[in-house]
C-alpha positions in Angstrom: 73.7 201.5 -111.9 76.1 203.4 -114.3 77.3 201.8 -117.4 81.0 200.8 -117.6 83.0 201.9 -120.7 82.5 199.4 -123.4 79.7 197.5 -121.7 76.6 197.1 -123.8 73.3 198.3 -122.3 71.7 194.9 -123.0 74.2 193.2 -120.8 73.6 195.6 -118.0 69.9 195.1 -118.2 70.3 191.3 -118.1 72.6 191.5 -115.1 70.0 193.8 -113.3 67.2 191.3 -114.1 69.3 188.4 -112.8 70.0 190.2 -109.6 66.3 191.1 -109.2 65.4 187.4 -109.7 67.9 186.4 -107.0 66.5 189.0 -104.7 62.9 187.6 -105.1 64.2 184.1 -104.6 66.0 185.2 -101.4 62.8 186.8 -100.1 60.8 183.6 -100.8 63.4 181.5 -99.2 63.5 183.8 -96.2 59.7 183.5 -95.9 59.9 179.7 -96.1 62.6 179.7 -93.4 60.4 181.8 -91.2 57.4 179.5 -91.8 59.6 176.5 -91.1 60.9 178.1 -87.9 57.3 178.9 -86.8 56.2 175.3 -87.5 59.2 173.9 -85.6 58.4 176.1 -82.6 54.8 175.1 -82.7 55.8 171.4 -83.0 58.3 171.9 -80.1 55.5 173.3 -77.9 53.1 170.5 -78.8 55.7 167.8 -78.0 56.7 169.6 -74.8 53.0 169.6 -73.8 52.7 166.0 -74.7 55.8 165.2 -72.7 54.9 167.3 -69.6 51.2 166.3 -69.5 51.4 162.6 -70.6 49.3 160.2 -68.5 52.5 158.5 -67.3 55.7 159.8 -65.8 58.7 160.2 -68.1 62.2 160.8 -67.0 65.8 160.4 -68.1 68.4 158.8 -65.7 72.1 159.1 -66.0 74.5 156.2 -65.5 74.3 156.7 -61.7 70.5 156.5 -61.7 70.1 160.3 -61.1 67.3 162.2 -62.7 68.4 164.5 -65.5 65.0 165.2 -67.0 61.5 164.6 -65.8 58.0 165.6 -66.9 55.3 167.2 -64.8 53.4 163.9 -64.4 56.5 162.2 -63.1 57.2 165.0 -60.7 53.6 164.7 -59.4 54.0 161.0 -58.9 57.2 161.6 -56.8 55.6 164.4 -54.9 58.2 167.2 -55.5 58.6 170.1 -57.8 60.4 169.3 -61.0 63.3 171.7 -60.4 64.1 170.0 -57.0 64.1 166.5 -58.5 66.9 167.2 -61.0 70.1 165.5 -59.9 68.4 163.3 -57.3 68.7 159.5 -57.5 65.4 157.8 -58.3 66.4 155.2 -55.6 65.5 157.8 -53.0 61.8 157.2 -53.9 62.0 153.4 -54.1 60.6 151.5 -51.2 63.2 150.0 -48.8 62.1 146.5 -49.5 62.8 147.0 -53.3 66.0 149.0 -53.0 68.3 146.1 -53.8 66.1 145.0 -56.7 66.2 148.5 -58.1 70.0 148.7 -58.0 70.3 145.3 -59.7 67.8 146.4 -62.3 69.6 149.7 -63.0 72.9 147.8 -63.7 71.1 145.3 -65.9 69.2 147.8 -67.9 72.3 150.0 -68.5 74.0 146.9 -70.0 71.2 145.9 -72.4 69.9 147.5 -75.6 66.5 146.0 -75.3 63.6 147.5 -73.3 63.4 146.3 -69.6 60.6 146.3 -67.1 60.3 146.1 -63.3 57.5 146.6 -60.7 58.4 148.5 -57.6 57.0 149.8 -54.4 57.5 153.5 -54.3 57.3 156.3 -51.7 56.1 159.8 -52.4 57.8 162.8 -50.9 58.2 162.5 -47.2 57.4 158.8 -47.4 53.8 159.6 -46.4 52.2 157.6 -49.2 53.2 154.2 -50.6 52.2 153.3 -54.2 53.1 150.7 -56.8 54.9 151.6 -60.1 55.5 149.7 -63.3 58.8 151.0 -64.7 59.8 150.5 -68.3 63.2 151.7 -69.6 65.4 151.6 -72.6 69.1 152.5 -72.8 70.2 155.5 -75.0 73.6 157.1 -75.6 74.0 160.4 -73.8 76.6 163.1 -74.0 80.2 161.9 -74.3 78.8 158.4 -75.3 77.8 157.8 -71.7 74.8 155.5 -71.4 71.5 156.8 -69.9 68.0 155.4 -69.5 64.7 156.8 -70.8 62.2 155.7 -68.2 58.4 155.6 -68.0 56.7 155.4 -64.6 53.1 154.2 -64.4 51.0 154.2 -61.3 49.5 150.7 -61.1 48.4 150.9 -57.4 44.7 150.2 -58.2 45.6 147.2 -60.4 47.9 145.7 -57.8 45.2 146.2 -55.1 42.6 144.6 -57.3 44.9 141.6 -57.9 45.5 141.3 -54.1 41.7 141.6 -53.5 41.1 138.8 -56.1 43.7 136.6 -54.5 42.2 137.1 -51.0 38.7 136.5 -52.4 39.9 133.3 -54.1 41.5 132.1 -50.9 38.3 133.0 -49.0 36.2 131.2 -51.6 38.3 128.1 -51.4 38.0 128.1 -47.6 34.3 128.5 -47.7 33.9 125.8 -50.3 36.0 123.4 -48.2 33.8 124.2 -45.2 30.7 123.6 -47.2 32.1 120.3 -48.5 32.8 119.2 -44.9 29.4 120.2 -43.7 27.7 118.5 -46.6 29.7 115.3 -45.9 28.8 115.4 -42.2 25.1 116.0 -43.0 25.0 113.1 -45.5 27.2 110.6 -43.6 26.2 111.4 -40.1 22.8 113.0 -39.8 21.4 111.2 -42.8 22.6 107.9 -41.6 21.2 108.4 -38.1 17.8 109.4 -39.5 17.8 106.4 -41.8 18.6 104.1 -38.8 15.8 105.6 -36.7 13.4 105.1 -39.6 14.5 101.4 -39.9 14.1 101.0 -36.1 10.6 102.4 -36.2 9.5 100.3 -39.1 8.4 97.3 -37.0 6.6 99.4 -34.3 2.8 99.9 -34.5 1.4 103.5 -34.8 4.6 105.1 -36.1 3.6 105.8 -39.6 3.2 109.5 -39.0 6.6 109.6 -37.3 8.2 107.7 -40.2 6.6 110.3 -42.6 8.2 113.1 -40.6 11.6 111.3 -40.8 11.2 111.0 -44.6 10.6 114.8 -44.8 13.6 115.3 -42.6 15.7 113.1 -44.9 14.5 115.0 -47.9 15.4 118.3 -46.2 18.9 116.9 -45.3 19.4 115.9 -49.0 18.4 119.3 -50.3 20.6 121.2 -47.8 23.5 118.8 -48.7 23.0 119.5 -52.4 22.8 123.3 -51.8 26.0 123.2 -49.8 27.9 121.2 -52.5 25.9 119.9 -55.5 27.5 116.7 -56.6 26.4 117.1 -60.2 28.6 120.2 -60.5 31.6 118.0 -60.1 30.2 115.0 -62.0 28.3 116.7 -64.9 29.5 120.3 -65.1 28.1 123.8 -64.8 25.2 123.6 -67.3 23.4 120.6 -65.7 23.9 122.0 -62.2 22.3 125.3 -63.3 19.5 123.5 -65.0 18.8 121.4 -62.0 18.8 124.3 -59.6 16.5 126.3 -61.8 14.0 123.5 -62.2 14.1 122.6 -58.5 13.5 126.2 -57.5 10.6 126.6 -59.9 9.1 123.3 -58.6 9.4 124.3 -54.9 8.0 127.8 -55.4 5.5 126.9 -58.1 7.0 129.2 -60.7 6.5 129.2 -64.4 10.1 128.6 -65.8 11.5 129.3 -69.2 15.0 128.0 -69.5 17.3 128.7 -72.5 20.8 127.1 -72.5 23.6 126.6 -75.0 24.3 122.9 -74.7 27.0 120.7 -76.3 29.8 123.1 -75.2 33.2 122.2 -73.7 33.2 122.2 -69.9 34.7 125.1 -68.0 37.5 124.7 -65.4 36.5 123.7 -61.9 37.2 127.0 -60.3 35.4 129.0 -63.0 32.4 126.6 -62.9 32.2 126.8 -59.1 32.4 130.6 -59.1 29.7 130.9 -61.7 27.4 128.4 -60.0 27.7 130.3 -56.7 26.9 133.5 -58.5 23.8 132.0 -60.1 22.7 130.6 -56.8 23.0 133.9 -55.0 21.5 135.9 -57.9 18.5 133.5 -58.1 17.9 133.8 -54.3 18.3 137.6 -54.4 15.9 138.0 -57.4 13.2 135.9 -55.9 13.6 137.4 -52.4 13.1 140.9 -53.8 10.0 140.1 -55.8 6.8 138.1 -55.7 7.5 136.6 -59.0 5.3 134.0 -60.8 7.4 133.7 -64.0 11.1 133.1 -64.2 13.2 133.3 -67.4 16.8 132.0 -67.3 19.2 132.1 -70.2 22.8 130.8 -70.5 24.9 131.7 -73.6 28.5 130.9 -74.5 29.5 133.2 -77.4 33.1 133.3 -78.4 35.2 134.2 -75.4 32.3 135.0 -73.1 29.8 133.5 -70.6 26.5 135.3 -70.4 24.0 134.6 -67.7 20.6 136.3 -67.7 17.9 136.0 -65.0 14.6 137.7 -65.4 11.4 137.7 -63.2 7.9 138.9 -63.7 5.7 139.7 -60.9 2.4 137.9 -60.5 0.3 141.0 -60.5 0.3 143.3 -63.6 1.7 146.8 -62.7 3.4 145.5 -59.6 5.6 148.1 -57.9 8.4 145.6 -57.3 11.8 146.8 -58.6 15.5 146.2 -57.9 17.6 148.8 -56.0 21.0 149.0 -57.6 22.5 150.6 -54.5 21.1 148.1 -52.0 23.6 145.9 -50.1 22.6 142.7 -51.9 23.0 144.4 -55.3 26.4 145.8 -54.3 27.5 142.4 -53.0 26.5 140.8 -56.3 28.3 143.5 -58.3 31.4 142.9 -56.2 31.3 139.2 -56.8 30.8 139.7 -60.5 33.9 142.0 -60.5 35.9 139.4 -58.7 34.9 136.8 -61.3 36.2 139.2 -64.0 32.7 140.0 -65.2 30.2 142.8 -65.4 26.8 142.9 -63.8 23.9 144.8 -65.4 20.7 145.4 -63.5 17.3 146.0 -65.0 16.0 147.8 -62.0 12.5 148.8 -63.4 10.1 146.5 -65.2 9.9 146.8 -69.0 6.6 147.0 -70.9 5.8 143.4 -70.3 6.7 143.5 -66.6 10.1 141.7 -66.8 13.1 142.9 -64.9 16.3 141.2 -63.7 20.0 141.0 -64.0 22.7 140.0 -66.5 26.3 138.7 -65.9 28.8 139.0 -68.8 32.1 137.4 -68.1 35.1 137.1 -70.4 36.7 133.7 -70.7 40.1 132.4 -71.7 40.4 131.0 -75.2 40.6 127.5 -73.8 37.1 128.1 -72.3 35.5 129.2 -75.5 33.3 127.0 -77.8 35.2 125.1 -80.4 34.1 123.0 -83.4 35.1 119.4 -84.1 38.4 120.6 -85.6 39.3 122.4 -82.4 38.8 125.9 -83.9 36.8 128.6 -82.2 33.2 128.3 -83.2 
């Protein structure tokens, strides 16, 4: 840089230094901008991957309900490539039975600022597969202030099928319990009364003592079958006394050494829950004793906060006995299915431990109203 006439050399040096400083600052700012641009590009790629490969389907619908954006998961749920879905109405994939509900929901959701939800029956591409979707949406302002919907689509087919199975199982259980109640009543009121009348008629006849003893055994058998079909103490006293009676009666009849551990002084469970748990205990006890030649039986009932835990263990009469439980056998699978219908989890100890004990354990979650409480009504 040449000096101008009358310009001191010191001023020129200061100007040159200032320009150099500005140059260094511009280089640093340029580097920072490049780093920021690189970070933005990386963040954009991450968010695009999160959007495309999210576990639920995401899409954006315009005011007419047509798809303007959709991720790969959503395209997979609808059964078509993403490019071919753009511009198509989502109503094309809604089941015919829910078409009117979807149109009403679309109008409602576009007119509200709060998130909305609906469950629909959906069809995949070609209407070859039917599935159930939970759709959540929220209204946003699109281009030209036109409203649009951000929508999430979740496949809830398994949950819906499980709920249907549980409803069917509950109806079936109610029907079976009604039939058991009817049979128990007929045995008690009809067969029991007839046997009692025959015994009274034979009381004055000579040489009928042996026959009267057989009738007494038949009456005892009728009473036991009646109680097995529908134990009256379950309705009168609750689940815990019914379990205690069945355990002690079984141990007495089969000459078993019984250890019983039960949490007492707890609030009663609802009728349906108590009945389901009692039937599970009844079937589990029968299964465990049928599979083994047990001499010792250990039963524990616990009621921690929000749970019901039932444990049944048996020990074979002979040390080192080869008896064990098969987790894949039909009775085990039936028990596992019943536990799942009750909302619980079944764990099997298929092989004996070091002391020879093995068995099963049911853990069921309860509603807060079924949990232990103290005198003030607070959870214990």
